[in-house]
A tleap script that builds the chain and sets N, CA, C and O, in Angstrom:
source leaprc.protein.ff14SB
mol = sequence {
  NMET GLU ASN PRO PHE ASP LEU ILE ASP GLN
  ARG LEU GLN ALA ILE GLU GLU LYS LEU ASP
  VAL LEU LEU GLU LYS THR GLY ASN GLU ASP
  LYS LEU SER SER PHE THR SER THR TRP VAL
  THR THR LYS GLN LEU ALA GLN HIE LEU GLY
  ILE SER THR ALA ALA VAL THR ASN ILE ARG
  GLY SER LYS ILE PRO PHE TYR LYS ILE GLY
  GLY ARG ILE LEU PHE LYS LYS GLU GLU VAL
  GLU ALA TYR ILE GLU LYS SER ARG TYR LYS
  SER GLY GLU GLU ASN LEU ALA ASN HIE ILE
  ASN ARG TYR CARG
}
set mol.1.N position { 69.196 115.326 89.899 }
set mol.1.CA position { 68.849 114.422 91.486 }
set mol.1.C position { 70.522 113.986 92.339 }
set mol.1.O position { 71.159 112.994 91.983 }
set mol.2.N position { 70.869 114.662 93.147 }
set mol.2.CA position { 72.007 113.924 93.668 }
set mol.2.C position { 71.825 112.532 94.323 }
set mol.2.O position { 70.887 112.116 95.003 }
set mol.3.N position { 72.896 111.966 93.963 }
set mol.3.CA position { 73.429 110.389 94.477 }
set mol.3.C position { 73.009 110.640 95.984 }
set mol.3.O position { 73.592 111.559 96.559 }
set mol.4.N position { 72.060 109.920 96.678 }
set mol.4.CA position { 72.116 109.269 97.791 }
set mol.4.C position { 73.136 109.155 98.622 }
set mol.4.O position { 73.222 109.841 99.640 }
set mol.5.N position { 74.013 108.274 98.270 }
set mol.5.CA position { 75.253 107.975 98.523 }
set mol.5.C position { 76.084 109.026 98.969 }
set mol.5.O position { 76.608 109.019 100.083 }
set mol.6.N position { 76.209 109.840 98.225 }
set mol.6.CA position { 77.174 111.058 98.198 }
set mol.6.C position { 76.590 112.214 99.234 }
set mol.6.O position { 77.418 113.030 99.639 }
set mol.7.N position { 75.331 112.330 99.650 }
set mol.7.CA position { 74.594 113.143 100.856 }
set mol.7.C position { 74.826 112.363 102.004 }
set mol.7.O position { 74.651 113.058 103.005 }
set mol.8.N position { 75.193 111.045 102.315 }
set mol.8.CA position { 75.209 110.386 103.335 }
set mol.8.C position { 76.774 110.265 103.595 }
set mol.8.O position { 77.153 109.953 104.724 }
set mol.9.N position { 77.583 110.476 102.698 }
set mol.9.CA position { 79.044 110.486 103.342 }
set mol.9.C position { 78.922 111.841 103.324 }
set mol.9.O position { 78.748 112.115 104.511 }
set mol.10.N position { 78.909 112.666 102.822 }
set mol.10.CA position { 78.795 114.149 102.945 }
set mol.10.C position { 77.999 114.628 104.355 }
set mol.10.O position { 78.610 115.582 104.836 }
set mol.11.N position { 76.970 114.305 105.064 }
set mol.11.CA position { 76.965 114.099 106.120 }
set mol.11.C position { 77.728 113.526 107.392 }
set mol.11.O position { 77.835 114.089 108.481 }
set mol.12.N position { 78.282 112.170 106.988 }
set mol.12.CA position { 79.008 111.633 107.910 }
set mol.12.C position { 80.019 112.287 107.822 }
set mol.12.O position { 80.618 112.070 108.876 }
set mol.13.N position { 80.687 113.067 107.126 }
set mol.13.CA position { 82.298 113.586 106.910 }
set mol.13.C position { 82.209 114.798 107.928 }
set mol.13.O position { 83.145 114.971 108.708 }
set mol.14.N position { 80.850 115.844 107.946 }
set mol.14.CA position { 80.421 116.669 108.635 }
set mol.14.C position { 80.463 116.375 109.934 }
set mol.14.O position { 80.934 117.111 110.801 }
set mol.15.N position { 79.771 114.851 110.173 }
set mol.15.CA position { 79.806 114.332 111.949 }
set mol.15.C position { 81.266 114.203 112.296 }
set mol.15.O position { 81.755 114.513 113.383 }
set mol.16.N position { 81.860 113.750 111.337 }
set mol.16.CA position { 83.362 113.336 111.991 }
set mol.16.C position { 84.259 114.539 112.155 }
set mol.16.O position { 85.039 114.569 113.107 }
set mol.17.N position { 84.189 115.669 111.170 }
set mol.17.CA position { 85.120 116.626 111.760 }
set mol.17.C position { 84.506 117.727 113.159 }
set mol.17.O position { 85.123 118.480 113.912 }
set mol.18.N position { 82.987 117.373 113.047 }
set mol.18.CA position { 82.311 117.686 114.290 }
set mol.18.C position { 83.002 117.403 115.590 }
set mol.18.O position { 83.521 118.162 116.409 }
set mol.19.N position { 82.837 115.839 115.545 }
set mol.19.CA position { 83.752 115.098 116.426 }
set mol.19.C position { 85.012 115.613 116.834 }
set mol.19.O position { 85.306 115.990 117.968 }
set mol.20.N position { 85.699 115.600 115.869 }
set mol.20.CA position { 87.347 116.389 115.969 }
set mol.20.C position { 87.243 117.409 116.863 }
set mol.20.O position { 87.791 117.311 117.961 }
set mol.21.N position { 86.529 118.514 116.508 }
set mol.21.CA position { 86.643 119.623 116.848 }
set mol.21.C position { 86.269 119.565 118.506 }
set mol.21.O position { 86.803 120.325 119.313 }
set mol.22.N position { 85.213 118.487 118.900 }
set mol.22.CA position { 84.385 118.696 120.006 }
set mol.22.C position { 85.513 117.522 121.193 }
set mol.22.O position { 85.663 117.615 122.412 }
set mol.23.N position { 86.106 116.536 120.241 }
set mol.23.CA position { 87.648 115.985 120.954 }
set mol.23.C position { 88.594 117.047 121.364 }
set mol.23.O position { 88.924 117.013 122.549 }
set mol.24.N position { 89.134 118.051 120.574 }
set mol.24.CA position { 89.758 119.076 120.926 }
set mol.24.C position { 89.744 120.247 121.927 }
set mol.24.O position { 90.588 120.879 122.561 }
set mol.25.N position { 88.249 120.253 121.768 }
set mol.25.CA position { 87.827 121.005 123.100 }
set mol.25.C position { 87.773 120.266 124.530 }
set mol.25.O position { 88.027 120.802 125.609 }
set mol.26.N position { 87.442 119.110 124.349 }
set mol.26.CA position { 87.307 118.376 125.898 }
set mol.26.C position { 88.488 117.539 126.121 }
set mol.26.O position { 88.579 116.595 126.906 }
set mol.27.N position { 89.514 118.072 125.212 }
set mol.27.CA position { 90.984 117.597 125.686 }
set mol.27.C position { 90.947 116.138 125.739 }
set mol.27.O position { 91.740 115.527 126.456 }
set mol.28.N position { 90.128 115.580 125.068 }
set mol.28.CA position { 90.442 113.791 124.688 }
set mol.28.C position { 91.362 113.523 123.737 }
set mol.28.O position { 92.130 112.565 123.644 }
set mol.29.N position { 91.206 114.469 123.034 }
set mol.29.CA position { 92.476 114.250 122.202 }
set mol.29.C position { 94.197 114.278 122.444 }
set mol.29.O position { 94.960 113.883 121.562 }
set mol.30.N position { 94.528 114.638 123.354 }
set mol.30.CA position { 95.685 114.365 124.495 }
set mol.30.C position { 95.705 112.967 125.001 }
set mol.30.O position { 96.836 112.649 125.370 }
set mol.31.N position { 94.595 111.802 125.169 }
set mol.31.CA position { 94.515 110.537 125.267 }
set mol.31.C position { 95.450 109.595 124.066 }
set mol.31.O position { 96.048 108.526 124.196 }
set mol.32.N position { 95.296 110.409 123.000 }
set mol.32.CA position { 95.393 109.375 121.871 }
set mol.32.C position { 96.792 110.211 121.451 }
set mol.32.O position { 97.229 110.005 120.319 }
set mol.33.N position { 97.621 111.303 122.472 }
set mol.33.CA position { 98.838 111.693 121.787 }
set mol.33.C position { 99.767 110.739 121.517 }
set mol.33.O position { 100.569 110.904 120.598 }
set mol.34.N position { 99.766 109.635 122.283 }
set mol.34.CA position { 101.080 108.509 122.202 }
set mol.34.C position { 100.830 107.904 120.985 }
set mol.34.O position { 101.661 107.178 120.440 }
set mol.35.N position { 99.666 108.169 120.488 }
set mol.35.CA position { 99.651 107.411 118.783 }
set mol.35.C position { 99.762 108.481 117.665 }
set mol.35.O position { 99.452 108.319 116.485 }
set mol.36.N position { 100.114 109.280 118.076 }
set mol.36.CA position { 100.395 110.482 116.958 }
set mol.36.C position { 101.110 110.018 115.833 }
set mol.36.O position { 100.654 110.257 114.715 }
set mol.37.N position { 102.305 109.304 115.981 }
set mol.37.CA position { 103.281 109.275 115.232 }
set mol.37.C position { 102.867 107.992 114.057 }
set mol.37.O position { 103.279 107.874 112.903 }
set mol.38.N position { 101.864 107.073 114.858 }
set mol.38.CA position { 101.424 106.129 113.936 }
set mol.38.C position { 100.112 106.276 113.391 }
set mol.38.O position { 99.801 105.687 112.355 }
set mol.39.N position { 99.118 107.202 114.166 }
set mol.39.CA position { 97.631 107.098 113.558 }
set mol.39.C position { 97.036 108.687 113.235 }
set mol.39.O position { 97.190 109.681 113.944 }
set mol.40.N position { 96.623 108.628 112.493 }
set mol.40.CA position { 96.304 110.142 111.798 }
set mol.40.C position { 94.694 110.188 111.518 }
set mol.40.O position { 94.254 109.117 111.100 }
set mol.41.N position { 93.927 111.030 111.644 }
set mol.41.CA position { 92.207 111.422 111.488 }
set mol.41.C position { 92.190 111.884 109.809 }
set mol.41.O position { 93.076 112.476 109.193 }
set mol.42.N position { 91.086 111.477 109.397 }
set mol.42.CA position { 90.875 111.824 107.856 }
set mol.42.C position { 91.031 113.462 107.587 }
set mol.42.O position { 91.472 113.986 106.563 }
set mol.43.N position { 90.519 114.165 108.864 }
set mol.43.CA position { 91.420 115.765 108.897 }
set mol.43.C position { 92.642 115.940 108.615 }
set mol.43.O position { 93.013 116.715 107.734 }
set mol.44.N position { 93.440 115.217 109.353 }
set mol.44.CA position { 95.069 115.464 109.336 }
set mol.44.C position { 95.769 114.969 108.286 }
set mol.44.O position { 96.772 115.464 107.771 }
set mol.45.N position { 94.991 113.601 107.877 }
set mol.45.CA position { 95.774 113.014 106.211 }
set mol.45.C position { 95.096 114.365 105.293 }
set mol.45.O position { 95.966 114.967 104.663 }
set mol.46.N position { 93.896 114.834 105.156 }
set mol.46.CA position { 93.532 115.680 103.943 }
set mol.46.C position { 94.768 116.900 104.123 }
set mol.46.O position { 95.292 117.479 103.172 }
set mol.47.N position { 95.024 117.085 105.276 }
set mol.47.CA position { 95.617 118.718 105.577 }
set mol.47.C position { 97.341 118.126 104.983 }
set mol.47.O position { 98.141 118.919 104.487 }
set mol.48.N position { 97.553 117.095 105.109 }
set mol.48.CA position { 99.160 116.621 104.930 }
set mol.48.C position { 99.399 116.333 103.439 }
set mol.48.O position { 100.495 116.549 102.923 }
set mol.49.N position { 98.051 115.700 102.563 }
set mol.49.CA position { 97.999 115.785 101.441 }
set mol.49.C position { 97.890 116.783 100.656 }
set mol.49.O position { 98.422 116.928 99.556 }
set mol.50.N position { 96.906 117.782 101.449 }
set mol.50.CA position { 96.759 118.943 100.455 }
set mol.50.C position { 95.387 119.078 99.834 }
set mol.50.O position { 95.011 119.944 99.043 }
set mol.51.N position { 94.631 117.946 100.395 }
set mol.51.CA position { 93.344 117.657 99.696 }
set mol.51.C position { 92.416 117.728 100.454 }
set mol.51.O position { 92.675 117.831 101.653 }
set mol.52.N position { 90.894 117.693 99.971 }
set mol.52.CA position { 89.651 118.152 100.853 }
set mol.52.C position { 89.504 116.635 101.638 }
set mol.52.O position { 90.063 115.600 101.276 }
set mol.53.N position { 88.680 116.784 102.704 }
set mol.53.CA position { 88.288 115.737 103.471 }
set mol.53.C position { 87.712 114.688 102.780 }
set mol.53.O position { 88.072 113.521 102.928 }
set mol.54.N position { 86.692 115.105 101.913 }
set mol.54.CA position { 85.559 114.417 100.777 }
set mol.54.C position { 86.849 113.563 99.937 }
set mol.54.O position { 86.808 112.404 99.525 }
set mol.55.N position { 87.708 114.308 99.863 }
set mol.55.CA position { 88.657 113.776 98.384 }
set mol.55.C position { 89.287 112.194 99.633 }
set mol.55.O position { 89.016 111.033 99.327 }
set mol.56.N position { 89.974 112.492 100.738 }
set mol.56.CA position { 90.110 111.289 101.495 }
set mol.56.C position { 88.976 110.400 101.529 }
set mol.56.O position { 89.002 109.267 101.049 }
set mol.57.N position { 88.022 110.898 102.075 }
set mol.57.CA position { 86.969 109.886 102.102 }
set mol.57.C position { 86.731 109.036 100.840 }
set mol.57.O position { 86.616 107.822 101.006 }
set mol.58.N position { 86.651 109.498 99.707 }
set mol.58.CA position { 86.799 108.903 98.254 }
set mol.58.C position { 87.798 108.068 98.244 }
set mol.58.O position { 87.438 106.898 98.113 }
set mol.59.N position { 88.892 108.233 98.332 }
set mol.59.CA position { 90.200 107.178 98.113 }
set mol.59.C position { 90.127 105.933 99.522 }
set mol.59.O position { 90.561 104.793 99.356 }
set mol.60.N position { 89.557 106.364 100.770 }
set mol.60.CA position { 89.969 105.218 101.469 }
set mol.60.C position { 89.039 103.842 101.472 }
set mol.60.O position { 87.817 103.804 101.329 }
set mol.61.N position { 89.848 102.837 101.652 }
set mol.61.CA position { 89.253 101.980 101.554 }
set mol.61.C position { 89.669 101.160 100.041 }
set mol.61.O position { 90.114 100.012 100.012 }
set mol.62.N position { 89.450 101.911 98.970 }
set mol.62.CA position { 89.561 101.435 97.790 }
set mol.62.C position { 91.290 101.536 97.388 }
set mol.62.O position { 91.859 100.694 96.694 }
set mol.63.N position { 91.750 102.375 97.802 }
set mol.63.CA position { 93.583 102.628 97.494 }
set mol.63.C position { 94.525 103.252 98.740 }
set mol.63.O position { 95.743 103.430 98.714 }
set mol.64.N position { 93.360 103.596 100.107 }
set mol.64.CA position { 94.278 103.254 101.558 }
set mol.64.C position { 93.527 102.907 102.621 }
set mol.64.O position { 92.532 103.471 103.077 }
set mol.65.N position { 94.251 101.636 103.088 }
set mol.65.CA position { 93.328 100.928 104.492 }
set mol.65.C position { 93.212 101.710 105.360 }
set mol.65.O position { 94.177 102.402 105.686 }
set mol.66.N position { 91.896 101.830 106.030 }
set mol.66.CA position { 91.723 102.404 107.362 }
set mol.66.C position { 90.942 101.572 108.298 }
set mol.66.O position { 90.264 100.627 107.893 }
set mol.67.N position { 91.009 101.847 109.331 }
set mol.67.CA position { 90.664 101.557 110.710 }
set mol.67.C position { 89.362 102.305 111.206 }
set mol.67.O position { 89.237 103.529 111.152 }
set mol.68.N position { 88.401 101.431 111.696 }
set mol.68.CA position { 87.313 101.822 112.521 }
set mol.68.C position { 87.299 101.796 113.899 }
set mol.68.O position { 86.646 100.844 114.327 }
set mol.69.N position { 87.928 102.704 114.994 }
set mol.69.CA position { 88.250 102.278 116.139 }
set mol.69.C position { 87.355 103.267 117.065 }
set mol.69.O position { 87.586 104.434 117.382 }
set mol.70.N position { 86.540 102.642 117.312 }
set mol.70.CA position { 85.679 103.661 118.592 }
set mol.70.C position { 84.722 104.596 117.980 }
set mol.70.O position { 84.302 105.597 118.561 }
set mol.71.N position { 84.283 104.122 116.398 }
set mol.71.CA position { 83.695 104.958 115.674 }
set mol.71.C position { 84.522 106.128 114.831 }
set mol.71.O position { 84.063 106.859 113.954 }
set mol.72.N position { 85.728 106.094 115.296 }
set mol.72.CA position { 86.243 106.915 114.616 }
set mol.72.C position { 87.014 106.171 113.192 }
set mol.72.O position { 87.194 104.953 113.168 }
set mol.73.N position { 87.306 106.799 112.381 }
set mol.73.CA position { 88.249 106.603 111.259 }
set mol.73.C position { 89.633 107.161 111.181 }
set mol.73.O position { 89.979 108.340 111.253 }
set mol.74.N position { 90.544 105.806 110.977 }
set mol.74.CA position { 91.883 106.148 111.414 }
set mol.74.C position { 92.637 105.813 110.523 }
set mol.74.O position { 92.281 104.755 110.003 }
set mol.75.N position { 94.147 106.542 109.820 }
set mol.75.CA position { 95.035 105.865 109.287 }
set mol.75.C position { 96.006 105.782 109.821 }
set mol.75.O position { 96.322 106.498 110.770 }
set mol.76.N position { 97.052 104.433 109.088 }
set mol.76.CA position { 98.119 104.423 109.693 }
set mol.76.C position { 99.064 105.008 108.753 }
set mol.76.O position { 99.197 104.515 107.632 }
set mol.77.N position { 99.773 106.091 109.154 }
set mol.77.CA position { 100.681 106.902 108.333 }
set mol.77.C position { 101.480 105.957 107.606 }
set mol.77.O position { 101.577 106.263 106.417 }
set mol.78.N position { 102.193 104.718 107.993 }
set mol.78.CA position { 103.115 104.107 107.194 }
set mol.78.C position { 102.496 103.708 105.685 }
set mol.78.O position { 103.047 103.782 104.587 }
set mol.79.N position { 101.125 103.249 106.047 }
set mol.79.CA position { 100.481 102.513 104.834 }
set mol.79.C position { 100.013 103.694 104.134 }
set mol.79.O position { 99.542 103.447 103.024 }
set mol.80.N position { 100.018 105.173 104.563 }
set mol.80.CA position { 99.616 106.364 103.685 }
set mol.80.C position { 100.671 106.769 102.949 }
set mol.80.O position { 100.506 107.374 101.890 }
set mol.81.N position { 101.919 106.462 103.459 }
set mol.81.CA position { 103.059 106.756 102.732 }
set mol.81.C position { 103.712 105.840 101.823 }
set mol.81.O position { 104.444 106.166 100.888 }
set mol.82.N position { 103.316 104.400 102.250 }
set mol.82.CA position { 103.269 103.416 101.057 }
set mol.82.C position { 102.492 103.503 99.831 }
set mol.82.O position { 102.926 103.202 98.719 }
set mol.83.N position { 101.094 104.013 100.134 }
set mol.83.CA position { 100.474 104.300 99.440 }
set mol.83.C position { 100.708 105.907 98.237 }
set mol.83.O position { 100.358 106.077 97.069 }
set mol.84.N position { 101.285 106.625 99.008 }
set mol.84.CA position { 101.898 107.565 98.256 }
set mol.84.C position { 103.300 107.016 97.399 }
set mol.84.O position { 103.413 107.449 96.253 }
set mol.85.N position { 103.987 106.414 97.728 }
set mol.85.CA position { 105.088 105.946 97.130 }
set mol.85.C position { 104.818 104.839 96.096 }
set mol.85.O position { 105.628 104.554 95.214 }
set mol.86.N position { 103.860 104.351 96.227 }
set mol.86.CA position { 103.677 103.493 95.107 }
set mol.86.C position { 102.492 104.419 93.846 }
set mol.86.O position { 102.220 104.086 92.692 }
set mol.87.N position { 102.152 105.264 94.403 }
set mol.87.CA position { 101.259 105.951 93.568 }
set mol.87.C position { 102.376 107.280 92.560 }
set mol.87.O position { 101.841 108.144 91.866 }
set mol.88.N position { 103.511 107.188 92.667 }
set mol.88.CA position { 104.638 107.875 92.484 }
set mol.88.C position { 104.508 107.499 90.681 }
set mol.88.O position { 104.231 106.350 90.337 }
set mol.89.N position { 104.712 108.465 89.774 }
set mol.89.CA position { 105.361 108.083 88.469 }
set mol.89.C position { 106.884 108.243 88.373 }
set mol.89.O position { 107.471 109.076 89.064 }
set mol.90.N position { 107.427 107.555 87.636 }
set mol.90.CA position { 108.693 107.594 87.407 }
set mol.90.C position { 109.221 108.404 86.180 }
set mol.90.O position { 108.655 108.305 85.091 }
set mol.91.N position { 110.429 109.292 86.384 }
set mol.91.CA position { 110.494 110.378 84.963 }
set mol.91.C position { 110.957 108.910 83.859 }
set mol.91.O position { 111.072 107.737 84.214 }
set mol.92.N position { 111.126 109.428 82.631 }
set mol.92.CA position { 111.434 108.397 81.315 }
set mol.92.C position { 112.748 108.160 81.699 }
set mol.92.O position { 113.163 107.011 81.548 }
set mol.93.N position { 113.641 109.170 82.257 }
set mol.93.CA position { 114.996 108.713 82.526 }
set mol.93.C position { 115.109 107.460 83.708 }
set mol.93.O position { 115.854 106.503 83.493 }
set mol.94.N position { 114.606 107.520 84.495 }
set mol.94.CA position { 114.686 106.632 85.666 }
set mol.94.C position { 113.944 105.370 84.972 }
set mol.94.O position { 114.518 104.320 85.263 }
set mol.95.N position { 113.039 105.231 84.294 }
set mol.95.CA position { 112.431 103.980 83.216 }
set mol.95.C position { 113.823 103.557 82.487 }
set mol.95.O position { 114.180 102.393 82.303 }
set mol.96.N position { 114.349 104.413 82.209 }
set mol.96.CA position { 115.241 103.879 81.306 }
set mol.96.C position { 116.318 103.214 82.021 }
set mol.96.O position { 116.784 102.132 81.663 }
set mol.97.N position { 116.687 103.832 82.977 }
set mol.97.CA position { 117.918 103.383 83.620 }
set mol.97.C position { 117.343 101.691 84.095 }
set mol.97.O position { 117.864 100.625 83.768 }
set mol.98.N position { 116.223 101.890 84.881 }
set mol.98.CA position { 115.959 100.325 85.338 }
set mol.98.C position { 115.817 99.366 83.957 }
set mol.98.O position { 116.304 98.236 83.915 }
set mol.99.N position { 115.320 99.778 83.196 }
set mol.99.CA position { 115.312 98.950 82.123 }
set mol.99.C position { 116.851 98.563 81.493 }
set mol.99.O position { 117.241 97.477 81.066 }
set mol.100.N position { 117.480 99.688 81.582 }
set mol.100.CA position { 119.039 99.012 81.035 }
set mol.100.C position { 119.336 98.187 82.001 }
set mol.100.O position { 119.666 97.056 81.646 }
set mol.101.N position { 119.312 98.474 83.382 }
set mol.101.CA position { 119.871 97.608 84.658 }
set mol.101.C position { 119.037 96.294 84.442 }
set mol.101.O position { 119.607 95.230 84.688 }
set mol.102.N position { 118.061 96.281 84.114 }
set mol.102.CA position { 117.766 94.889 84.180 }
set mol.102.C position { 118.183 93.672 83.411 }
set mol.102.O position { 118.280 92.519 83.834 }
set mol.103.N position { 118.455 94.215 81.993 }
set mol.103.CA position { 119.455 93.397 81.084 }
set mol.103.C position { 120.913 93.288 81.174 }
set mol.103.O position { 121.432 92.355 80.560 }
set mol.104.N position { 121.533 93.956 81.729 }
set mol.104.CA position { 123.073 93.864 82.267 }
set mol.104.C position { 123.318 92.753 82.954 }
set mol.104.O position { 124.439 92.549 83.420 }
savepdb mol mol.pdb
quit
């Protein structure tokens, strides 16, 4: 039996995607064009990261902060970039150099 919360999440994601399509068709997306440098939707973030929208939904809130404005889920690009930078794994060489520099 599938988790009922997963079903709800999938349905909400489908609704968000349909709303994005409707906004694009009606031209209302242009009203947000001044925010395109700061705000991204779930779909845009998924495309940017190369992951599914469901994966974005799974990490939002717990790893990437999000905002619900007018019923839409939005992310700040700066916060997404900070999450990506924080998630970066350093090479052994970088770790060694940091360790040596710390004790100099």
